[in-house]
C-alpha positions as CSV (number, residue, x, y, z in Angstrom):
1,M,-21.4,3.7,12.1
2,A,-17.8,3.1,13.2
3,T,-17.2,0.0,15.2
4,E,-16.3,0.6,18.9
5,I,-13.3,-1.6,19.5
6,N,-13.5,-2.3,23.2
7,K,-12.8,-5.3,25.4
8,E,-16.2,-6.8,24.9
9,F,-16.0,-6.5,21.1
10,I,-12.6,-8.3,21.1
11,Q,-13.9,-11.0,23.4
12,S,-16.8,-11.5,21.0
13,I,-14.4,-12.0,18.2
14,E,-12.3,-14.4,20.2
15,Q,-15.4,-16.5,21.2
16,L,-16.5,-16.7,17.5
17,I,-13.0,-17.8,16.4
18,K,-13.0,-20.4,19.2
19,R,-16.3,-21.8,17.9
20,N,-15.1,-21.5,14.3
21,D,-18.3,-19.5,13.6
22,D,-17.0,-18.0,10.3
23,K,-20.5,-16.8,9.2
24,A,-21.0,-14.7,12.4
25,L,-17.4,-13.4,12.1
26,L,-17.9,-12.3,8.6
27,L,-21.2,-10.6,9.5
28,L,-19.7,-8.9,12.5
29,L,-16.7,-7.5,10.6
30,A,-18.3,-6.9,7.2
31,E,-18.4,-3.1,7.4
32,D,-15.2,-2.6,9.3
33,H,-12.6,-0.3,7.7
34,P,-9.0,-1.7,7.2
35,A,-7.8,0.6,10.0
36,D,-10.3,-1.0,12.3
37,I,-9.2,-4.5,11.2
38,A,-5.6,-3.5,11.8
39,E,-6.4,-2.4,15.3
40,I,-8.2,-5.6,16.0
41,I,-5.3,-7.6,14.6
42,D,-2.9,-5.8,16.9
43,I,-4.9,-6.8,19.9
44,L,-5.6,-10.4,19.1
45,S,-3.2,-13.3,19.6
46,L,-1.1,-14.4,16.7
47,N,-3.2,-17.5,16.1
48,N,-6.4,-15.5,16.2
49,A,-5.0,-12.7,14.0
50,T,-3.9,-15.3,11.4
51,Y,-7.3,-16.9,11.5
52,L,-9.0,-13.6,10.6
53,F,-6.5,-13.0,7.8
54,K,-7.3,-16.3,6.3
55,L,-11.0,-15.8,6.7
56,L,-11.6,-12.2,5.6
57,D,-11.5,-11.1,2.0
58,S,-8.1,-9.7,0.9
59,E,-9.9,-6.4,-0.1
60,Q,-10.4,-5.9,3.6
61,T,-7.1,-7.3,4.9
62,A,-4.5,-6.0,2.4
63,E,-4.6,-2.4,3.6
64,A,-4.8,-3.6,7.2
65,L,-1.6,-5.5,6.6
66,M,0.2,-2.3,5.8
67,E,-1.0,-0.6,9.0
68,I,-0.2,-3.2,11.6
69,D,3.1,-3.3,13.6
70,D,6.1,-4.5,11.5
71,D,6.8,-7.4,13.9
72,D,3.2,-8.5,13.9
73,R,3.1,-8.4,10.1
74,E,6.2,-10.5,9.8
75,K,4.7,-13.1,12.1
76,I,1.4,-13.2,10.3
77,L,3.1,-13.5,6.9
78,K,5.0,-16.5,8.1
79,N,1.7,-18.2,8.9
80,L,0.2,-17.5,5.4
81,S,0.8,-19.6,2.3
82,A,2.5,-18.1,-0.8
83,E,-1.0,-18.1,-2.5
84,E,-2.6,-16.3,0.5
85,I,0.2,-13.6,0.5
86,A,-0.2,-13.2,-3.3
87,D,-4.0,-12.5,-2.7
88,E,-3.0,-9.7,-0.4
89,I,-0.4,-8.4,-2.8
90,D,-3.0,-8.3,-5.6
91,E,-5.0,-5.7,-3.7
92,L,-2.0,-3.3,-3.0
93,D,-0.5,-0.6,-5.1
94,T,3.0,-1.5,-6.3
95,D,5.0,0.5,-3.7
96,D,3.1,-1.2,-0.8
97,A,3.3,-4.6,-2.6
98,A,7.1,-4.2,-3.1
99,D,7.4,-3.3,0.6
100,I,5.6,-6.5,1.7
101,I,7.6,-8.7,-0.7
102,S,10.9,-7.2,0.3
103,E,10.3,-8.3,3.9
104,L,10.0,-11.9,2.9
105,P,12.9,-14.4,3.0
106,P,14.4,-14.8,-0.5
107,E,13.1,-18.3,-1.0
108,R,9.5,-17.1,-0.4
109,I,9.7,-14.1,-2.7
110,T,9.9,-16.4,-5.8
111,E,7.0,-18.5,-4.4
112,V,4.8,-15.5,-3.8
113,I,5.5,-13.8,-7.1
114,S,4.8,-17.0,-9.0
115,E,1.3,-17.0,-7.4
116,I,0.4,-13.5,-8.6
117,D,-1.8,-13.8,-11.7
118,D,-1.5,-10.2,-12.9
119,D,1.7,-10.3,-15.0
120,E,1.8,-6.5,-15.3
121,H,1.5,-6.1,-11.6
122,V,4.4,-8.5,-11.1
123,K,6.6,-6.6,-13.6
124,D,5.9,-3.3,-11.9
125,I,6.7,-4.8,-8.4
126,V,9.9,-6.4,-9.7
127,D,10.9,-3.1,-11.4
128,L,10.4,-1.3,-8.1
129,L,12.4,-3.7,-6.1
130,R,15.3,-3.3,-8.5
131,Y,15.7,0.5,-7.7
132,D,18.5,1.5,-5.3
133,E,17.2,2.6,-1.9
134,G,16.7,6.3,-1.7
135,T,16.0,6.9,-5.3
136,A,12.6,8.2,-6.5
137,G,12.0,4.8,-8.1
138,S,12.3,3.0,-4.8
139,L,9.7,5.2,-3.1
140,M,7.2,5.8,-5.9
141,A,4.5,3.4,-7.0
142,K,3.8,2.9,-10.7
143,E,0.4,4.5,-10.0
144,L,2.2,7.7,-9.1
145,V,3.5,10.4,-11.5
146,K,6.6,12.5,-11.1
147,A,7.7,16.0,-12.0
148,K,11.2,17.5,-12.3
149,E,12.0,20.4,-10.1
150,N,13.3,22.5,-13.0
151,W,10.1,22.2,-15.1
152,T,8.0,25.3,-15.7
153,I,4.3,24.9,-14.6
154,Q,3.3,24.9,-18.3
155,I,5.6,22.0,-19.1
156,C,4.7,20.2,-15.9
157,V,0.9,20.3,-16.7
158,R,1.7,18.9,-20.2
159,E,3.9,16.1,-18.8
160,M,1.3,15.3,-16.1
161,R,-1.3,14.7,-18.8
162,D,1.0,12.3,-20.7
163,Q,1.9,10.4,-17.6
164,A,-1.7,10.2,-16.3
165,K,-2.6,8.3,-19.5
166,E,-0.5,5.4,-18.2
167,V,-2.0,5.0,-14.8
168,T,-5.5,4.1,-13.5
169,R,-5.6,6.9,-11.0
170,V,-3.2,9.6,-9.9
171,H,-2.5,9.4,-6.1
172,S,0.4,11.9,-5.9
173,I,2.8,13.9,-7.9
174,Y,6.4,13.3,-6.7
175,V,9.2,15.8,-7.4
176,V,12.7,14.7,-8.3
177,D,16.0,16.4,-9.0
178,K,18.3,16.0,-12.0
179,N,19.6,12.8,-10.4
180,E,16.1,11.3,-10.0
181,Q,16.4,11.7,-6.2
182,L,13.1,12.2,-4.5
183,I,13.0,15.7,-3.0
184,G,9.3,16.3,-2.3
185,R,5.8,16.2,-3.6
186,L,3.5,18.5,-5.6
187,S,0.0,19.6,-4.6
188,L,-2.5,19.5,-7.5
189,K,-4.1,22.6,-6.1
190,D,-0.8,24.5,-6.1
191,L,-0.1,23.3,-9.6
192,L,-3.5,24.5,-10.9
193,V,-3.2,28.0,-9.3
194,A,0.4,28.7,-10.1
195,S,1.6,31.0,-12.9
196,D,2.6,29.2,-16.1
197,K,6.0,30.9,-15.9
198,A,6.7,29.6,-12.3
199,R,8.7,26.5,-11.8
200,V,8.0,23.3,-9.9
201,S,10.9,24.2,-7.6
202,D,8.9,27.3,-6.5
203,I,5.9,25.5,-5.3
204,Y,6.7,21.9,-4.4
205,I,6.4,20.6,-0.8
206,E,9.7,19.3,0.6
207,K,8.1,16.9,3.1
208,V,7.1,13.5,1.6
209,D,4.4,11.6,3.7
């Protein structure tokens, strides 16, 4: 059952933090979705929000970090150590991880990257940070696959199979033009029902969420 985040609930959290009752806090928030954690973080004071980030498992807080207000995220990151930020980064896909790291001061970027244990994850993040803003590379995670607008559906399906071998899971298919500029995304359903002779340009969705 979803947590009702009301005044009384927030007060309960604040009292537990004041008493340093970590066990009760972990029990209270154990089943909360990252979106709920983000909402709670937005309401709490900076000190209390930081306390929760340091207490809760990064599996719970990493996604919440992406959902909170930009200014709040910046303040919280300033209060976390490089190792603690790296723990959050470890739980994020490369595009989100790159977004977080790009918000850090230059001197902290090196510190955080040095604390990330997964060398492949580090390489993917650094590669993503090197792309020019506005290109498909700057907007797509390594977990995502891409299609070119001039491909036929038959070619697209074949290429998707090859690209999918290199990723753990396919989140989205992004569509790029001849200059590798991101122009939209492709629905798997539309891809499956389209004629083999149709082209990606005939069925892609221009809006990118």
